[in-house]
C-alpha positions in Angstrom: 32.0 15.4 -7.6 28.9 13.2 -7.5 25.6 15.0 -7.9 23.0 14.3 -5.3 19.3 14.4 -6.0 17.6 16.3 -3.2 15.3 14.3 -1.0 12.4 16.6 -1.6 12.7 16.3 -5.3 12.9 12.5 -5.1 9.8 12.4 -2.9 7.8 14.6 -5.3 8.7 12.5 -8.3 7.8 9.2 -6.5 4.7 10.7 -5.1 3.5 11.9 -8.5 4.2 8.5 -10.0 2.1 6.9 -7.2 -0.8 9.4 -7.8 -0.7 8.6 -11.5 -0.8 4.8 -10.9 -3.7 5.4 -8.5 -5.6 7.5 -11.0 -5.2 4.8 -13.6 -6.6 2.2 -11.2 -3.3 0.2 -11.0 -3.2 0.1 -7.2 -5.1 -2.4 -5.1 -6.8 -0.1 -2.6 -7.7 -2.3 0.3 -7.2 -1.2 3.9 -6.4 -4.7 5.1 -3.7 -5.3 2.4 -2.2 -1.8 2.7 -2.0 -2.1 6.4 -0.2 -5.4 6.3 2.3 -4.4 3.6 3.2 -1.3 5.5 3.5 -3.3 8.7 6.1 -5.6 7.1 7.8 -2.8 5.1 8.2 -0.4 8.0 9.4 -3.2 10.2 12.2 -3.7 7.7 12.9 0.0 7.0 13.0 0.9 10.7 16.2 -1.3 11.0 18.0 1.0 8.6 19.8 4.2 9.5 17.0 6.1 7.7 14.2 4.6 9.9 10.8 3.6 8.6 8.8 6.7 9.0 9.1 8.0 5.4 8.5 4.7 3.6 5.3 3.8 1.9 4.4 0.4 0.5 1.7 -0.2 -2.1 0.2 -3.3 -3.8 -0.1 -3.1 -7.6 -3.1 -5.0 -8.9 -1.5 -7.3 -11.5 -0.8 -11.0 -11.8 2.8 -10.2 -12.8 5.5 -11.5 -10.4 7.4 -8.3 -9.8 8.3 -5.4 -7.5 10.0 -2.1 -7.8 11.1 1.0 -5.9 10.4 4.6 -7.0 12.3 7.7 -5.9 11.4 9.1 -2.4 10.9 5.8 -0.5 7.9 4.5 -2.4 7.9 0.7 -2.8 5.5 -1.2 -5.1 4.8 -5.0 -4.7 2.7 -6.7 -7.4 -0.2 -8.8 -6.2 1.2 -11.7 -8.3 4.3 -11.7 -6.2 2.4 -11.9 -2.9 0.5 -14.9 -4.2 3.8 -16.5 -5.6 5.6 -16.4 -2.2 5.3 -19.4 0.2 6.4 -17.8 3.5 6.3 -14.3 5.0 10.2 -14.3 5.0 10.1 -14.8 1.2 7.8 -11.8 0.7 9.7 -9.8 3.3 13.0 -10.6 1.4 11.7 -9.0 -1.8 10.4 -6.0 0.1 13.8 -5.8 2.0 15.7 -5.8 -1.4 13.6 -2.9 -2.7 13.9 -1.1 0.6 17.6 -1.5 0.4 17.7 0.1 -3.0 16.1 3.2 -1.4 18.3 3.1 1.7 21.4 3.0 -0.4 20.1 5.8 -2.7 20.4 3.5 -5.8 17.2 4.9 -7.4 18.2 8.5 -7.2 21.8 7.8 -8.4 20.4 5.8 -11.4 18.0 8.6 -12.3 20.9 11.1 -12.5 23.5 8.8 -14.0 21.7 6.6 -16.5 20.0 9.5 -18.2 22.9 11.9 -17.9 20.2 14.0 -16.2 20.9 16.9 -13.9 18.9 18.3 -11.1 17.7 21.2 -13.3 16.3 18.9 -16.0 14.5 16.8 -13.3 13.2 19.9 -11.7 11.9 21.1 -15.0 10.1 17.8 -15.5 8.7 18.1 -12.0 7.7 21.7 -12.8 5.6 20.5 -15.6 3.9 18.1 -13.3 3.3 20.7 -10.6 2.1 23.3 -13.2 -0.5 20.8 -14.4 -1.6 20.2 -10.8 -1.8 23.9 -10.1 -3.8 24.7 -13.2 -5.9 21.6 -13.0 -4.9 20.9 -16.6 -4.7 17.2 -17.5 -2.8 18.0 -20.7 -0.2 20.1 -19.0 0.6 17.4 -16.5 0.7 14.5 -19.0 4.2 15.1 -20.5 5.8 15.4 -17.1 4.2 12.3 -15.8 5.1 10.3 -18.9 8.7 11.4 -18.4 8.7 10.4 -14.7 7.2 7.0 -15.5 9.6 6.5 -18.3 12.5 7.1 -15.9 11.0 4.6 -13.5 10.5 2.0 -16.2 14.0 2.4 -17.5 15.2 2.2 -13.9 14.1 -1.4 -13.8 16.1 -2.6 -16.9 19.7 -2.3 -16.0 20.9 -2.5 -12.4 24.6 -3.3 -12.3 25.7 -6.5 -10.7 27.4 -4.6 -7.8 24.3 -2.5 -7.1 22.1 -5.7 -7.0 24.5 -7.4 -4.7 24.6 -4.4 -2.4 20.8 -4.4 -2.3 20.8 -8.2 -1.5 23.4 -7.8 1.2 21.7 -4.8 2.9 18.3 -6.4 2.4 19.5 -9.6 4.2 20.8 -7.5 7.1 17.4 -5.7 7.3 15.6 -9.1 7.2 17.7 -10.5 10.0 17.5 -7.4 12.2 13.7 -7.3 11.8 13.3 -10.9 12.9 12.6 -12.5 9.5 14.5 -15.5 8.2 17.4 -14.2 6.1 17.3 -17.4 4.1 14.1 -16.0 2.7 16.2 -14.1 0.2 18.1 -17.0 -1.5 14.9 -19.2 -1.2 12.8 -16.8 -3.2 15.6 -16.2 -5.7 15.8 -20.0 -6.3 12.1 -20.3 -6.9 12.2 -17.3 -9.3 14.9 -19.1 -11.3 12.8 -22.3 -11.4 9.9 -20.2 -12.6 12.1 -18.9 -15.4 13.1 -22.5 -16.3 9.5 -23.7 -16.4 8.6 -20.8 -18.8 11.5 -21.5 -21.2 11.9 -18.4 -23.3 9.6 -16.2 -21.2 11.4 -14.3 -18.4 9.4 -13.1 -15.4 9.3 -9.3 -15.1 11.1 -9.4 -11.8 14.1 -11.1 -13.5 14.2 -8.4 -16.2 14.8 -5.7 -13.6 16.8 -7.8 -11.2 18.6 -10.6 -13.1 19.2 -13.7 -10.9 22.2 -15.9 -11.5 23.5 -19.0 -9.7 26.4 -16.8 -8.4 23.9 -14.3 -7.0 22.0 -17.0 -5.2 25.2 -18.5 -3.8 26.3 -15.0 -2.6 23.0 -14.3 -0.9 23.0 -17.9 0.6 26.5 -17.3 2.0 25.6 -13.9 3.4 22.4 -15.2 5.0 24.3 -18.0 6.7 26.3 -15.5 8.7 23.1 -14.8 10.7 21.4 -17.1 13.3 18.9 -19.5 11.7 15.3 -18.5 12.2 12.4 -21.1 12.0 9.5 -20.2 9.7 8.2 -17.1 11.4 5.2 -16.5 9.0 2.5 -14.6 10.9 -1.1 -15.8 10.6 -1.8 -12.4 8.9 0.6 -13.4 6.0 -1.5 -16.4 5.1 -4.8 -14.5 5.5 -3.5 -11.6 3.3 -2.1 -13.9 0.6 -5.5 -15.6 0.4 -7.2 -12.2 0.4 -5.1 -10.9 -2.4 -5.9 -14.0 -4.5 -9.7 -13.4 -4.0 -9.6 -9.6 -4.5 -7.5 -9.8 -7.7 -9.3 -12.8 -9.3 -10.8 -11.8 -12.7 -14.6 -11.4 -12.6 -15.1 -14.6 -14.7 -12.7 -16.7 -12.5 -14.4 -19.2 -10.1 -12.0 -18.4 -7.3 -14.2 -20.2 -4.8 -13.6 -23.5 -6.6 -9.8 -23.0 -6.0 -10.4 -23.0 -2.3 -13.1 -25.7 -2.4 -10.6 -28.1 -4.2 -8.0 -27.4 -1.5 -10.5 -28.1 1.3 -11.6 -31.3 -0.5 -8.0 -32.5 -0.4 -7.9 -32.0 3.3 -6.5 -28.5 3.6 -8.3 -26.8 6.4 -5.6 -24.3 7.2 -6.5 -20.8 8.4 -5.6 -19.1 5.1 -7.5 -21.6 3.0 -10.7 -21.4 5.1 -10.5 -17.6 5.2 -10.0 -17.4 1.4 -13.0 -19.8 1.0 -15.2 -17.5 3.1 -14.1 -14.4 1.2 -14.8 -16.2 -2.1 -18.3 -17.2 -0.9 -19.0 -13.5 0.0 -17.8 -12.5 -3.5 -20.3 -15.1 -4.8 -23.1 -13.6 -2.7 -23.2 -16.6 -0.4 -22.6 -14.6 2.8 -24.6 -16.9 5.2 -22.2 -19.7 4.4 -19.2 -17.4 4.9 -20.6 -16.4 8.4 -20.5 -20.0 9.6 -16.9 -20.5 8.4 -15.7 -17.2 9.9 -17.5 -17.6 13.2 -15.7 -21.0 13.6 -12.3 -19.6 12.7 -12.7 -16.7 15.1 -13.5 -19.1 18.0 -10.1 -20.7 17.4 -8.2 -17.5 16.7 -9.8 -14.6 18.7 -6.6 -12.6 18.4 -6.8 -11.9 14.7 -8.4 -8.6 13.6 -8.7 -9.8 10.0 -11.2 -12.5 11.1 -13.4 -10.0 13.0 -13.5 -7.7 10.0 -14.5 -10.5 7.6 -17.1 -11.9 10.0 -18.6 -8.4 10.5 -18.8 -7.8 6.8 -20.3 -11.3 6.2 -22.9 -10.8 8.9 -23.9 -7.4 7.4 -24.2 -8.9 3.9 -26.3 -11.8 5.3 -28.7 -9.3 6.7 -27.6 -9.8 10.3 -26.8 -6.1 11.0 -27.1 -6.2 14.9 -24.6 -9.1 15.0 -22.3 -7.4 12.5 -22.2 -4.2 14.6 -21.6 -6.2 17.7 -18.7 -8.0 16.0 -17.1 -4.7 15.0 -17.7 -3.1 18.4 -15.8 -6.1 19.9 -13.0 -5.7 17.3 -12.7 -2.0 18.1 -12.3 -2.8 21.9 -9.5 -5.2 21.1 -7.8 -3.2 18.3 -8.7 0.5 19.0 -6.2 2.0 16.6 -6.3 -0.5 13.8 -7.2 1.4 10.6 -8.8 -1.5 8.7 -11.0 -2.3 11.7 -12.2 1.3 12.1 -12.7 1.9 8.4 -14.8 -1.3 7.9 -16.7 -0.6 11.1 -17.5 2.9 9.9 -18.7 1.6 6.5 -21.0 -0.9 8.2 -22.4 1.8 10.5 -23.1 4.0 7.5 -24.8 1.1 5.8 -27.1 1.0 8.8 -27.7 4.8 8.8 -25.6 5.5 11.9 -23.6 8.2 10.2 -22.9 10.4 13.2 -21.3 7.4 15.0 -19.2 6.6 11.8 -18.1 10.2 11.5 -16.9 10.3 15.2 -15.0 7.0 14.8 -13.2 8.1 11.6 -12.5 11.7 12.9 -10.9 10.3 16.1 -8.8 7.8 14.3 -7.4 10.2 11.7 -6.4 12.7 14.4 -3.9 10.0 15.3 -2.8 8.3 12.0 -2.4 9.5 8.4 -5.3 8.3 6.3 -5.2 7.2 2.6 -7.2 9.1 0.0 -10.0 6.5 0.1 -10.2 6.9 3.9 -10.2 10.7 3.7 -13.1 10.4 1.1 -15.0 8.0 3.4 -14.6 10.5 6.3 -15.9 13.3 4.2 -18.9 11.2 3.2 -19.6 10.3 6.8 -19.4 14.0 7.9 -21.8 15.0 5.1 -24.3 12.2 5.9 -24.1 13.2 9.6 -25.0 16.8 8.7 -21.5 18.3 9.3 -21.0 20.1 6.0 -18.1 22.1 7.3 -16.3 18.9 8.2 -17.2 17.4 4.8 -15.7 20.2 2.8 -12.7 20.3 5.1 -12.0 16.6 4.5 -12.6 16.9 0.8 -9.9 19.7 0.8 -7.4 17.1 2.2 -8.6 14.6 -0.4 -7.8 17.1 -3.2 -4.4 17.8 -1.6 -3.7 14.1 -1.6 -4.5 13.9 -5.3 -2.2 16.9 -6.0 -5.1 19.2 -6.8 -4.0 22.1 -4.6 -6.2 24.8 -6.3 -9.3 22.6 -5.8 -8.2 22.0 -2.2 -8.1 25.8 -1.5 -11.6 26.1 -2.9 -12.9 23.3 -0.6 -11.3 24.9 2.5 -12.8 28.3 1.5 -16.3 26.7 1.2 -15.7 24.9 4.6 -14.8 28.2 6.2 -18.0 29.8 5.0 -20.2 27.0 6.3 -22.7 28.1 9.1 -22.5 26.7 12.6 -18.7 26.0 12.8 -17.4 25.7 16.3 -14.2 27.6 17.3 -12.0 24.5 17.0 -13.3 23.6 13.6 -12.8 27.2 12.4 -9.1 27.3 13.5 -8.4 23.9 11.9 -9.9 25.1 8.6 -8.0 28.4 8.7 -4.7 26.6 9.3 -5.4 24.1 6.4 -6.4 26.9 4.1 -3.3 28.9 4.9 -1.0 26.0 4.2 -2.7 25.1 1.0 -2.4 28.7 -0.3 1.3 28.6 0.6 1.7 25.4 -1.4 -0.1 26.9 -4.4 2.2 29.9 -4.3 5.3 27.7 -4.1 4.1 25.6 -7.0 3.4 28.6 -9.2 6.8 30.1 -8.4 8.5 26.7 -9.1 6.8 26.4 -12.5 7.3 30.0 -13.7 
């Protein structure tokens, strides 16, 4: 009988790998990029029988052209791949392929089969990870994490042909169902093969994990042809995010503004190019120039939240704080639940000393959506600056939980509970969080004993 890897164990392995990558600074933590990737990814995953609720998509800060899925519905897209794609459907195709690996349970099966591992050995590895988290010991956690990352790295080396074809087939179906162009899959495969040809002996990382052959391209092309043709459906956000990733990941000594200036000089005044130029100018401390470009873009596209955010930030950096706050207030009216808008608005309010307003904004948002660690930390800082120490410790408790530091989270919740001046609602929330964190700690200690 085939052995199944429990979903909970898969999730904890993938989650721990993600935390480790984050701790090592490998992830590009940018609210705008995170929001976009998860919008595309969940749109794809929601077409599967599994639904999109449990999927999480991350950008890895590396020029490498690659992507991979980790156990537990965690998908990682390299920044180099985002820049490499030409259309949103090409990017979505790669994300659909990785999502399909998760939906078809390929990762979990590979973990068990390729390593002749069983649930007990994987649970032992996880136990070492959890024991390290429970004790706060970096050394205790190291062996377990190295093992989990080793499994993930090995996972990329040898997918069988049938598994890859299944991920292509299911991925194309997800693409078509989500309204993307299914031809994006064979298109991006062909370009990756050309990339390999140009590099002679060098093989792109994505081809090491997912070998692409002429047969595989033909198979994906034939399968894509079974669906209605879709014109290029790339959203404006795709072009903005691709330019944004180029600027954010450019090395410190790279004159990324020159890249956009050359494109503009050759007559390219497209939305993505002009936005990228403005971001590059801001990076070069030329915010007033960026303000002019972004204000003009926003007049032509008042429906794009990314333009409001960039203009507000440029105005703040140019010393035009009243204008910046007015821009963000308008963006909030138009996009009241957009995480990137609220986070950037809150940061700007705090820069202007309006901490209480920032605290209320963040608190209200995160009652409705799940924040990332950086966003939890920002909320804690806003609470502290606004004089709400109980709230600050409460949010830092959740920050420690996110990092896997359950023992530290318990301490933060205990301090929060002892803070003077708590109202009854705050007190009940802290008590509930403390109780849950203590239960988690007990489970972890039992698991590792």
